[in-house]
N, C-alpha and C positions, 0 to 999 in steps of 0.2 A: 469402473466406478471408483476404484481407489485413486486413480489419477485425477478424476474430476474433483474429488474431495481435497486432495493434496494441492492441486494447482489452481482451483477455482474457489472453492468454499473457504478454505483457510486464509488465503490472501485477502478475501473479501472482508474479513473481520477488521482489519486496520482502517479501510475507508469508512466502514460503518461506525467504528468507535470515534473516528475523527468528526464525522457528521453529527454524532450525538453530542460531542463536546462543543462543536461549533454552534449548534442550535440550542444549547442549554442556556436558560436565562442568566443574565449577569448576577441576579440576586442569589442564585443557587451556589455558584462557585466563586464568584468575584471575577472582575475583569482580568486581573493579573494571572490568577490561577488558570482561567480558561485559556488565555493566550499561551502560557507556558506549556500547558497540556497539549494544546493543538500543535505547538512547535515541536514538542517532543515526539508526538505521534507522527508528524510529517517527516521528521528526520529519521526515525526508525523505519518508516515505510520507504523512504528514499534509499536508505542503506540496503534494505531487503530487495528493493527493485534493482539496485545496482548489482547485487550478488546474483539475482535471478537472470539478469541480462548477461553477465559473464558466463553463468552456467549454460545459458541458451547458446551462446557463441561456441562454447566447448562441445556441447551436444550436437551442434550442427555439423561438426566434422564426422561424427559417428553415424547417427541416424536422424533423419529429418523429422520423424514423428515425435521424438522426445523434445526436440528443440521448439516445436510449436507449443507444447504445453508450458515450457519455461517462458516463452515469449508472452503467452497469455497471462501468466503470473506477473510478469513485468508490467504489462499494461494495467493490470488491476492495482498493483502496488504504487503506481505513479499517481493515481487519482488524488490522494491527500496532498501531495506536493503541489500539483497544479491547483487544487482548491485553495491551498494556503496562499499561493501567489495571487490568485484572483481575489480572495477575500481580504488580503492585507492591503 
């Protein structure tokens, strides 16, 4: 259960925050602020996804079970980057 929380639930927060910012009306935050927040969240998520991918490659040398969890984290963390490319 600890791995599920660490590798699935925690990385899911960044895509959720990105979607909340992306679907917030312009009148609430303003166009510039929304865009900058979405960009910041996407960059942070991309950096975390890159770190998780590197960790997955290192873990793959040791045990395959740990690498699968890190790969799942990477796939979740890439969602805001892909969404930013699609929405932009």
